[in-house]
Biopython code that builds the backbone (N, CA, C, O; Angstrom):
import numpy as np
from Bio.PDB.StructureBuilder import StructureBuilder

atoms = [
    (1, "UNK", "N", (66.180, 140.047, 57.232)),
    (1, "UNK", "CA", (66.680, 139.869, 58.576)),
    (1, "UNK", "C", (67.656, 140.991, 58.887)),
    (1, "UNK", "O", (68.436, 141.418, 58.036)),
    (2, "UNK", "N", (67.592, 141.457, 60.128)),
    (2, "UNK", "CA", (68.526, 142.461, 60.610)),
    (2, "UNK", "C", (69.319, 141.892, 61.779)),
    (2, "UNK", "O", (68.842, 141.042, 62.531)),
    (3, "UNK", "N", (70.533, 142.386, 61.905)),
    (3, "UNK", "CA", (71.349, 142.074, 63.069)),
    (3, "UNK", "C", (71.454, 143.357, 63.874)),
    (3, "UNK", "O", (71.844, 144.402, 63.353)),
    (4, "UNK", "N", (71.101, 143.268, 65.155)),
    (4, "UNK", "CA", (71.212, 144.413, 66.055)),
    (4, "UNK", "C", (72.340, 144.167, 67.028)),
    (4, "UNK", "O", (72.525, 143.049, 67.510)),
    (5, "UNK", "N", (73.100, 145.218, 67.319)),
    (5, "UNK", "CA", (74.181, 145.140, 68.297)),
    (5, "UNK", "C", (73.757, 145.848, 69.577)),
    (5, "UNK", "O", (73.188, 146.938, 69.533)),
    (6, "UNK", "N", (74.035, 145.229, 70.702)),
    (6, "UNK", "CA", (73.713, 145.792, 72.001)),
    (6, "UNK", "C", (74.605, 147.000, 72.301)),
    (6, "UNK", "O", (75.537, 147.301, 71.555)),
    (7, "UNK", "N", (74.303, 147.681, 73.402)),
    (7, "UNK", "CA", (74.978, 148.933, 73.769)),
    (7, "UNK", "C", (76.501, 148.876, 73.829)),
    (7, "UNK", "O", (77.161, 149.856, 73.481)),
    (8, "UNK", "N", (77.074, 147.755, 74.262)),
    (8, "UNK", "CA", (78.528, 147.695, 74.433)),
    (8, "UNK", "C", (79.287, 147.568, 73.114)),
    (8, "UNK", "O", (80.511, 147.693, 73.086)),
    (9, "UNK", "N", (78.576, 147.325, 72.042)),
    (9, "UNK", "CA", (79.234, 147.117, 70.750)),
    (9, "UNK", "C", (79.110, 148.375, 69.888)),
    (9, "UNK", "O", (78.037, 148.969, 69.778)),
    (10, "UNK", "N", (80.194, 148.752, 69.303)),
    (10, "UNK", "CA", (80.344, 150.019, 68.603)),
    (10, "UNK", "C", (79.578, 150.082, 67.279)),
    (10, "UNK", "O", (79.350, 149.072, 66.613)),
    (11, "UNK", "N", (79.194, 151.306, 66.929)),
    (11, "UNK", "CA", (78.611, 151.559, 65.608)),
    (11, "UNK", "C", (79.613, 151.253, 64.507)),
    (11, "UNK", "O", (79.228, 150.860, 63.406)),
    (12, "UNK", "N", (80.904, 151.432, 64.802)),
    (12, "UNK", "CA", (81.940, 151.099, 63.820)),
    (12, "UNK", "C", (81.956, 149.598, 63.534)),
    (12, "UNK", "O", (82.162, 149.178, 62.395)),
    (13, "UNK", "N", (81.738, 148.796, 64.575)),
    (13, "UNK", "CA", (81.647, 147.342, 64.401)),
    (13, "UNK", "C", (80.450, 147.000, 63.514)),
    (13, "UNK", "O", (80.540, 146.108, 62.671)),
    (14, "UNK", "N", (79.343, 147.695, 63.696)),
    (14, "UNK", "CA", (78.157, 147.484, 62.855)),
    (14, "UNK", "C", (78.472, 147.793, 61.393)),
    (14, "UNK", "O", (78.112, 147.031, 60.495)),
    (15, "UNK", "N", (79.145, 148.918, 61.166)),
    (15, "UNK", "CA", (79.491, 149.306, 59.791)),
    (15, "UNK", "C", (80.443, 148.295, 59.153)),
    (15, "UNK", "O", (80.300, 147.962, 57.977)),
    (16, "UNK", "N", (81.415, 147.808, 59.927)),
    (16, "UNK", "CA", (82.362, 146.817, 59.423)),
    (16, "UNK", "C", (81.645, 145.511, 59.070)),
    (16, "UNK", "O", (81.865, 144.950, 57.996)),
    (17, "UNK", "N", (80.798, 145.035, 59.966)),
    (17, "UNK", "CA", (80.047, 143.801, 59.689)),
    (17, "UNK", "C", (79.174, 143.961, 58.451)),
    (17, "UNK", "O", (79.081, 143.055, 57.622)),
    (18, "UNK", "N", (78.542, 145.109, 58.336)),
    (18, "UNK", "CA", (77.661, 145.356, 57.191)),
    (18, "UNK", "C", (78.447, 145.332, 55.886)),
    (18, "UNK", "O", (78.012, 144.732, 54.902)),
    (19, "UNK", "N", (79.605, 145.983, 55.881)),
    (19, "UNK", "CA", (80.425, 146.049, 54.673)),
    (19, "UNK", "C", (81.038, 144.698, 54.319)),
    (19, "UNK", "O", (81.039, 144.298, 53.155)),
    (20, "UNK", "N", (81.556, 144.001, 55.320)),
    (20, "UNK", "CA", (82.262, 142.740, 55.077)),
    (20, "UNK", "C", (81.330, 141.563, 54.800)),
    (20, "UNK", "O", (81.672, 140.670, 54.024)),
    (21, "UNK", "N", (80.171, 141.559, 55.423)),
    (21, "UNK", "CA", (79.273, 140.391, 55.349)),
    (21, "UNK", "C", (78.034, 140.632, 54.497)),
    (21, "UNK", "O", (77.222, 139.727, 54.303)),
    (22, "UNK", "N", (77.890, 141.857, 53.986)),
    (22, "UNK", "CA", (76.733, 142.206, 53.167)),
    (22, "UNK", "C", (75.419, 141.905, 53.898)),
    (22, "UNK", "O", (74.509, 141.295, 53.339)),
    (23, "UNK", "N", (75.341, 142.346, 55.163)),
    (23, "UNK", "CA", (74.164, 142.159, 55.997)),
    (23, "UNK", "C", (73.652, 143.513, 56.473)),
    (23, "UNK", "O", (74.375, 144.507, 56.413)),
    (24, "UNK", "N", (72.430, 143.554, 56.937)),
    (24, "UNK", "CA", (71.902, 144.758, 57.571)),
    (24, "UNK", "C", (72.252, 144.661, 59.050)),
    (24, "UNK", "O", (71.744, 143.793, 59.759)),
    (25, "UNK", "N", (73.119, 145.553, 59.512)),
    (25, "UNK", "CA", (73.607, 145.532, 60.894)),
    (25, "UNK", "C", (73.417, 146.932, 61.482)),
    (25, "UNK", "O", (73.846, 147.927, 60.898)),
    (26, "UNK", "N", (72.767, 146.990, 62.646)),
    (26, "UNK", "CA", (72.505, 148.275, 63.294)),
    (26, "UNK", "C", (72.915, 148.206, 64.756)),
    (26, "UNK", "O", (72.610, 147.237, 65.452)),
    (27, "UNK", "N", (73.604, 149.237, 65.214)),
    (27, "UNK", "CA", (73.986, 149.312, 66.627)),
    (27, "UNK", "C", (72.857, 149.955, 67.424)),
    (27, "UNK", "O", (71.957, 150.574, 66.856)),
    (28, "UNK", "N", (72.912, 149.803, 68.747)),
    (28, "UNK", "CA", (71.931, 150.450, 69.620)),
    (28, "UNK", "C", (71.949, 151.962, 69.401)),
    (28, "UNK", "O", (70.904, 152.612, 69.447)),
    (29, "UNK", "N", (73.126, 152.515, 69.166)),
    (29, "UNK", "CA", (73.240, 153.952, 68.923)),
    (29, "UNK", "C", (72.512, 154.354, 67.639)),
    (29, "UNK", "O", (71.756, 155.325, 67.632)),
    (30, "UNK", "N", (72.736, 153.615, 66.565)),
    (30, "UNK", "CA", (72.075, 153.908, 65.288)),
    (30, "UNK", "C", (70.560, 153.780, 65.425)),
    (30, "UNK", "O", (69.806, 154.558, 64.841)),
    (31, "UNK", "N", (70.121, 152.785, 66.209)),
    (31, "UNK", "CA", (68.692, 152.571, 66.433)),
    (31, "UNK", "C", (68.101, 153.544, 67.454)),
    (31, "UNK", "O", (66.893, 153.551, 67.690)),
    (32, "UNK", "N", (68.969, 154.366, 68.058)),
    (32, "UNK", "CA", (68.566, 155.298, 69.122)),
    (32, "UNK", "C", (68.015, 154.552, 70.334)),
    (32, "UNK", "O", (67.055, 154.990, 70.967)),
    (33, "UNK", "N", (68.645, 153.408, 70.645)),
    (33, "UNK", "CA", (68.250, 152.576, 71.781)),
    (33, "UNK", "C", (69.298, 152.569, 72.892)),
    (33, "UNK", "O", (69.199, 151.764, 73.819)),
    (34, "UNK", "N", (70.289, 153.440, 72.819)),
    (34, "UNK", "CA", (71.376, 153.407, 73.787)),
    (34, "UNK", "C", (70.899, 153.698, 75.209)),
    (34, "UNK", "O", (71.602, 153.365, 76.164)),
    (35, "UNK", "N", (69.739, 154.302, 75.375)),
    (35, "UNK", "CA", (69.197, 154.610, 76.701)),
    (35, "UNK", "C", (68.340, 153.469, 77.273)),
    (35, "UNK", "O", (67.939, 153.516, 78.436)),
    (36, "UNK", "N", (68.064, 152.450, 76.455)),
    (36, "UNK", "CA", (67.189, 151.360, 76.881)),
    (36, "UNK", "C", (67.944, 150.307, 77.690)),
    (36, "UNK", "O", (69.146, 150.114, 77.509)),
    (37, "UNK", "N", (67.239, 149.646, 78.564)),
    (37, "UNK", "CA", (67.814, 148.523, 79.319)),
    (37, "UNK", "C", (67.890, 147.295, 78.410)),
    (37, "UNK", "O", (67.321, 147.285, 77.318)),
    (38, "UNK", "N", (68.590, 146.273, 78.865)),
    (38, "UNK", "CA", (68.704, 145.028, 78.093)),
    (38, "UNK", "C", (67.336, 144.451, 77.757)),
    (38, "UNK", "O", (67.074, 144.089, 76.610)),
    (39, "UNK", "N", (66.473, 144.369, 78.748)),
    (39, "UNK", "CA", (65.153, 143.775, 78.513)),
    (39, "UNK", "C", (64.337, 144.624, 77.539)),
    (39, "UNK", "O", (63.593, 144.080, 76.724)),
    (40, "UNK", "N", (64.467, 145.945, 77.614)),
    (40, "UNK", "CA", (63.749, 146.810, 76.680)),
    (40, "UNK", "C", (64.256, 146.626, 75.255)),
    (40, "UNK", "O", (63.460, 146.591, 74.317)),
    (41, "UNK", "N", (65.569, 146.507, 75.083)),
    (41, "UNK", "CA", (66.132, 146.265, 73.750)),
    (41, "UNK", "C", (65.638, 144.928, 73.212)),
    (41, "UNK", "O", (65.231, 144.833, 72.054)),
    (42, "UNK", "N", (65.673, 143.899, 74.049)),
    (42, "UNK", "CA", (65.217, 142.579, 73.622)),
    (42, "UNK", "C", (63.741, 142.605, 73.213)),
    (42, "UNK", "O", (63.383, 142.091, 72.154)),
    (43, "UNK", "N", (62.895, 143.194, 74.040)),
    (43, "UNK", "CA", (61.459, 143.225, 73.737)),
    (43, "UNK", "C", (61.170, 144.048, 72.489)),
    (43, "UNK", "O", (60.302, 143.677, 71.698)),
    (44, "UNK", "N", (61.878, 145.156, 72.297)),
    (44, "UNK", "CA", (61.706, 145.972, 71.101)),
    (44, "UNK", "C", (62.117, 145.182, 69.853)),
    (44, "UNK", "O", (61.418, 145.203, 68.840)),
    (45, "UNK", "N", (63.241, 144.497, 69.934)),
    (45, "UNK", "CA", (63.715, 143.693, 68.798)),
    (45, "UNK", "C", (62.727, 142.569, 68.493)),
    (45, "UNK", "O", (62.414, 142.315, 67.330)),
    (46, "UNK", "N", (62.238, 141.899, 69.528)),
    (46, "UNK", "CA", (61.287, 140.799, 69.358)),
    (46, "UNK", "C", (60.020, 141.298, 68.674)),
    (46, "UNK", "O", (59.482, 140.636, 67.787)),
    (47, "UNK", "N", (59.551, 142.463, 69.090)),
    (47, "UNK", "CA", (58.334, 143.038, 68.520)),
    (47, "UNK", "C", (58.532, 143.454, 67.059)),
    (47, "UNK", "O", (57.577, 143.478, 66.283)),
    (48, "UNK", "N", (59.766, 143.777, 66.690)),
    (48, "UNK", "CA", (60.057, 144.275, 65.348)),
    (48, "UNK", "C", (60.088, 143.188, 64.286)),
    (48, "UNK", "O", (60.112, 143.501, 63.095)),
    (49, "UNK", "N", (60.087, 141.929, 64.679)),
    (49, "UNK", "CA", (60.105, 140.854, 63.702)),
    (49, "UNK", "C", (61.345, 139.996, 63.814)),
    (49, "UNK", "O", (61.946, 139.887, 64.882)),
    (50, "UNK", "N", (61.724, 139.384, 62.698)),
    (50, "UNK", "CA", (62.845, 138.465, 62.690)),
    (50, "UNK", "C", (64.154, 139.225, 62.811)),
    (50, "UNK", "O", (64.402, 140.167, 62.059)),
    (51, "UNK", "N", (64.987, 138.820, 63.752)),
    (51, "UNK", "CA", (66.221, 139.534, 64.028)),
    (51, "UNK", "C", (67.225, 138.600, 64.689)),
    (51, "UNK", "O", (66.875, 137.516, 65.156)),
    (52, "UNK", "N", (68.467, 139.039, 64.718)),
    (52, "UNK", "CA", (69.515, 138.431, 65.544)),
    (52, "UNK", "C", (70.099, 139.576, 66.358)),
    (52, "UNK", "O", (70.410, 140.633, 65.810)),
    (53, "UNK", "N", (70.248, 139.375, 67.644)),
    (53, "UNK", "CA", (70.793, 140.396, 68.531)),
    (53, "UNK", "C", (72.134, 139.908, 69.051)),
    (53, "UNK", "O", (72.226, 138.805, 69.590)),
    (54, "UNK", "N", (73.181, 140.725, 68.894)),
    (54, "UNK", "CA", (74.514, 140.370, 69.372)),
    (54, "UNK", "C", (74.837, 141.238, 70.584)),
    (54, "UNK", "O", (74.674, 142.457, 70.545)),
    (55, "UNK", "N", (75.299, 140.600, 71.663)),
    (55, "UNK", "CA", (75.587, 141.302, 72.904)),
    (55, "UNK", "C", (76.841, 140.749, 73.565)),
    (55, "UNK", "O", (77.277, 139.639, 73.257)),
    (56, "UNK", "N", (77.419, 141.527, 74.474)),
    (56, "UNK", "CA", (78.516, 141.058, 75.315)),
    (56, "UNK", "C", (78.005, 140.696, 76.705)),
    (56, "UNK", "O", (78.759, 140.165, 77.520)),
    (57, "UNK", "N", (76.740, 140.974, 76.982)),
    (57, "UNK", "CA", (76.149, 140.710, 78.300)),
    (57, "UNK", "C", (75.820, 139.243, 78.479)),
    (57, "UNK", "O", (74.927, 138.723, 77.810)),
    (58, "UNK", "N", (76.524, 138.567, 79.369)),
    (58, "UNK", "CA", (76.219, 137.165, 79.664)),
    (58, "UNK", "C", (74.877, 137.032, 80.362)),
    (58, "UNK", "O", (74.271, 135.960, 80.337)),
    (59, "UNK", "N", (74.403, 138.107, 80.987)),
    (59, "UNK", "CA", (73.129, 138.061, 81.703)),
    (59, "UNK", "C", (71.977, 138.659, 80.897)),
    (59, "UNK", "O", (70.955, 139.047, 81.463)),
    (60, "UNK", "N", (72.143, 138.733, 79.586)),
    (60, "UNK", "CA", (71.086, 139.296, 78.752)),
    (60, "UNK", "C", (69.809, 138.486, 78.952)),
    (60, "UNK", "O", (69.874, 137.259, 79.023)),
    (61, "UNK", "N", (68.654, 139.137, 79.044)),
    (61, "UNK", "CA", (67.418, 138.477, 79.472)),
    (61, "UNK", "C", (66.745, 137.585, 78.437)),
    (61, "UNK", "O", (65.574, 137.791, 78.116)),
    (62, "UNK", "N", (67.457, 136.608, 77.917)),
    (62, "UNK", "CA", (66.836, 135.661, 76.991)),
    (62, "UNK", "C", (67.686, 134.408, 76.903)),
    (62, "UNK", "O", (68.906, 134.462, 77.058)),
    (63, "UNK", "N", (67.052, 133.303, 76.659)),
    (63, "UNK", "CA", (67.762, 132.058, 76.370)),
    (63, "UNK", "C", (67.433, 131.580, 74.967)),
    (63, "UNK", "O", (67.717, 130.436, 74.612)),
    (64, "UNK", "N", (66.840, 132.447, 74.175)),
    (64, "UNK", "CA", (66.429, 132.091, 72.823)),
    (64, "UNK", "C", (67.604, 132.081, 71.857)),
    (64, "UNK", "O", (68.644, 132.686, 72.117)),
    (65, "UNK", "N", (67.427, 131.396, 70.757)),
    (65, "UNK", "CA", (68.509, 131.229, 69.788)),
    (65, "UNK", "C", (68.807, 132.473, 68.984)),
    (65, "UNK", "O", (69.824, 132.510, 68.291)),
    (66, "UNK", "N", (67.959, 133.507, 69.043)),
    (66, "UNK", "CA", (68.236, 134.702, 68.257)),
    (66, "UNK", "C", (69.240, 135.627, 68.928)),
    (66, "UNK", "O", (69.594, 136.665, 68.369)),
    (67, "UNK", "N", (69.709, 135.259, 70.135)),
    (67, "UNK", "CA", (70.693, 136.048, 70.855)),
    (67, "UNK", "C", (72.061, 135.383, 70.700)),
    (67, "UNK", "O", (72.200, 134.182, 70.934)),
    (68, "UNK", "N", (73.070, 136.166, 70.306)),
    (68, "UNK", "CA", (74.434, 135.676, 70.194)),
    (68, "UNK", "C", (75.285, 136.433, 71.213)),
    (68, "UNK", "O", (75.300, 137.664, 71.227)),
    (69, "UNK", "N", (75.989, 135.695, 72.057)),
    (69, "UNK", "CA", (76.867, 136.293, 73.062)),
    (69, "UNK", "C", (78.305, 136.238, 72.576)),
    (69, "UNK", "O", (78.760, 135.202, 72.091)),
    (70, "UNK", "N", (79.026, 137.350, 72.703)),
    (70, "UNK", "CA", (80.434, 137.368, 72.345)),
    (70, "UNK", "C", (81.245, 137.860, 73.540)),
    (70, "UNK", "O", (80.725, 138.567, 74.402)),
    (71, "UNK", "N", (82.496, 137.489, 73.584)),
    (71, "UNK", "CA", (83.380, 137.942, 74.673)),
    (71, "UNK", "C", (84.446, 138.855, 74.133)),
    (71, "UNK", "O", (85.285, 139.340, 74.892)),
]
sb = StructureBuilder()
sb.init_structure("model")
sb.init_model(0)
sb.init_chain("A")
sb.init_seg("    ")
for serial, (resi, resn, name, xyz) in enumerate(atoms, 1):
    if name == "N":
        sb.init_residue(resn, " ", resi, " ")
    sb.init_atom(name, np.array(xyz, "f"), 0.0, 1.0, " ", f" {name:<3s}", serial, name[0])
structure = sb.get_structure()
């Protein structure tokens, strides 16, 4: 399983989560997805397999459980 971070979340946050939680965590920048829209990021992640996507966007285009919203 991978955790992907949306555009508003820093690559440094990804590195910290990876180090502290021993998880695979990738930011939109690391994935080279910083130019994609929310729906494009979601569809790409969905197509890639099992994942958790973390975002700050309350209007992110999904109501599925694999999306985690943070403030």
